[in-house]
N, C-alpha and C positions, 0 to 999 in steps of 0.2 A: 504493500500500500504506500509505504514511504517512497519506494523506488518509482512508482507510477507518478506520484506527486512531483518528484524531482524532474521527471521527464517533461511533464506539463509545464513546469517552471522554466525549463530550458527553452521549450518551444515559445513560451510567452516572451521571454527575453529576446529571442531571435527575431520575432515579428516586430517588436519595438525597435530593435536595432536597424532592421531593414527600412522601417518607415522614416528613420532619421537619416540614413545614408543615402537613400534614393530620393532625389528631389522630384517634385511634381513638374512635368514637362508641359509647357504651354506652347501651342503653335505660334510662330512668329507671324504677325499680320503682314500681308503683302498687298501693296497698293495695286489696284487694277481698275479697269473700267467698271462703272456702276451699270445698273440695268436701264437707266433712263436714256432716252434718245438725246443726242447733242445737236444743237443747231445754233444759228447766228444769235448771239446774245447770251448763250450758256456760259457759266463760270464754274470753276472748281478744279479739283485735282484730277478728275477724269479728263478735263480739257487739257491740262498739263500733259497727261499721258498721250492724248491724241496728237498734240502738237509735236511732242518729242519723237513719237513714232513716225510721223509724217516727215519730220526733219531728217530722221535716220535714212529715209528712202529718197530724200532730196526734193520733196514736194513743197516743203514749208520753209520760209525764209525769215520769218519774224521772230520776236522774242517768245520764249516759252513762259507765258505769264498767266495761263489759266483763263484767259478771256477769248471766247470764240468770236473773233471779228472777221472782217472781210478777207484778210490774208489766209486765215484758217479755212474759211468757207471755200475759197477758190482752190486751195490745196486739196481739200476733201473732194471737190468735183473732179479735179485732175486725177486723183488716185482712183476714184470710182470709174472714170472713163478708161483709164489705162488697164484696169483689172477686170474690164468687161461687165461692170455693174451698172444698174440704173443710176444715172447721174442726177442727183438731187441737191447735193451740198449739205444734206443732213446725215448724221451718223446714227443709223439704226444698228440693231444687233448683228445683222448680216455684214455690214461694213466693218464693225468692230472685229468680228471673227476673221474676216479677210485680212484686216490690218495686223492683227496679232499673228496670224499665220505667216504674213510677209516679213515680219520683224522678229524672228526667233532669238536674235542676239540682243534685243532691247532689254535694258535693266533699269528698274526704277531706283533712283538714288535718294529719294526722300526729301527733295528740296523743291521749292516753288519759286518761280521768278528767274529772270536772267536766261542764260543760254546753256546751262549745264544740268538740266533735270534728268537727262538720260545718257547712258553710254552711247557712243557713236562708233562702235567697232564694226557694225554691219557694213558690208561692202556693196550692197545693192543700192540702186538709185532709180529715178523715174524712167519709164519705158512706155512705148506704145505698141499697139497691134498684137498684144499677147494677153490672153485671159489670165495668165499666172503672174503677170507683172515682171517677167524676166527682163534683165537689163544688159546693155552693151557697154556701160560705163560704170566704174567703181570710184570715181573721184567726186566726193561730196563738196558742195559749196563751202568755202572756208568762212567761219563766222566773222572774221575781221577783214573780209575782202573789201568792204565799203569804206575803209578808213581813209583812202586816198581821195574820196569825194567830199565836197562841202556838205555841211549839215543839211542845207536846204537851198534849192535854186529853182526859181520859176515854178514854185508849188510842188516840186519833187523832193523827196527826202533821200537820205543815203541808201535806204533799202531799195527804193525805186531805181535809183541810178545804178546800183550794183546789179540788180536783176536785169536791167537793160544791157549792161556790159556782158553778162553771162549769155544773153541771147545773141548779141552781136558776135561774140567769140564762137559760140556754138554754130551759128548760121553762116558766118562770113569770114572766118579766119582763112587766110590764103588769098582773099580778094584784095583789091587795091584799098587804100585808105578811104577813098571816096565810096567804094562799095560797102565798107563797114559803117560809115556815117549814114549811108542810105538805109540800112536795116534799122538803125536807131531812129531815123526820121520817120519810117513807116509806123513804128510803135507810137511816136508822138502824134502823127497824123490820125491814127486810130483813137488816141486819147482825146483828141479834139473833135471827133466825129460822134454824132448821136447814134450811129449804127453799131457802136462797140461799147464794151464796159467802160466805166469812167475812172478806172484805176489801172496802173501799170500791171500789178499781179493779175487783175481780172482779164486784161488783154492777153498777157503772155500765157496764162493757164486755161484760156478758153479751149475746149476740146478741138484738137486738130489745127490750132492756129499756127504753130511753129513746129517744124520737123525736129528741131533740136530738143524740144520738150518731149516729143514722142519717143525719140531714140536715146534720151538720157544725156546728150552732149551739153545740155544747158547746165549740167553740174560741173563741167570742166572749169578750172580757174581762169578767168579772163586775164589777158596780158595788158600791158600799159597802152598798147595801140587801141585795143577795144575800149578801154576806159576813156581815152582821149577822143575817140570817135563819138562816144555818147555825149561828152561835153560839147563837142562841136555842133551836134544836132540840137542839143538843149539851147545852145547860144544862137540858134537860128538858121544853121546851114541845112538846107533840104535839097540834096542832089536829085531827088525823085520828083520834085515839083508837085508835091501833094499826094503821092501815091498811097493807096490803102492796102494794096496787095503786091506780092512779087512771087516769082517762081523761077526755077531752073528748067529751061525747056528740054534739057537733056535728061532730066530725071522725073518729069511728070507728064502724065497723059490726062490729067484732070480736066474735064470738059469745062467746068466752071472757070478755072484759071485761064484757059485758052480763050474763053469768050470775053474776058475783060478787055476794055480798050487799052491798048498799050500806050504808055507815056514815054518811057525811055529804057534803054538797055545799058546796064552798068556791069561790066565783067560778065559773070555767068548768070546774072539774074535779069529777068524782064520785069519791070515795075509797071503796074496797071492802076487804073482808076477803081 
């Protein structure tokens, strides 16, 4: 009887010891998209995640600030277009799932605001003509690339000027300097036309507007010549004489482009009304 009591006492002491030695394990909370749909005007940490994932893919150029503004809206539209989704500019669950699948190397870092809310180790960038969003370029736009531009000029901020330089470099590197200025001038002509969106990101990221956005070359780092070309156009030089469209006749059979009234040919591009 005494021996049995001793055994129970040892078991009781062992249970007490285990409860002290083994700590209670709580799962670490992980930030992720919430169930709500995101749209223009939405705010919060899930917008942070949206912006940082879109930046990782090369679609978003603004600050990661948790505010769903126009830059985020147009980035979402471009992502949806390039991934074969219905283009709405709103982020429903299907868009979230597609975005998560496209950014497997994204990591939440627990901070809000600024430009470092997520890891940027993923090598993919924007692409067109593929339902899986595969890309032909792995060079993401550098966060500080706009530093050589003035803070604001003629109503355009550094982000606008930087985005224009990316388009000029992606569309016209290898062309003459006049040919590079011409591309920037077309963007500005569209900005001043009521037929196009009234922001630079809206123009650039309109579905199918620029081939460099479709094939990812917009993410290449622009050189000094591309930046100078942008400033020349902003300062008033328009070699295209008001053109709203252009195309390379050797690379397109698009009937709409060929039907436009030709204004001028500069290098490999025909500029049209």
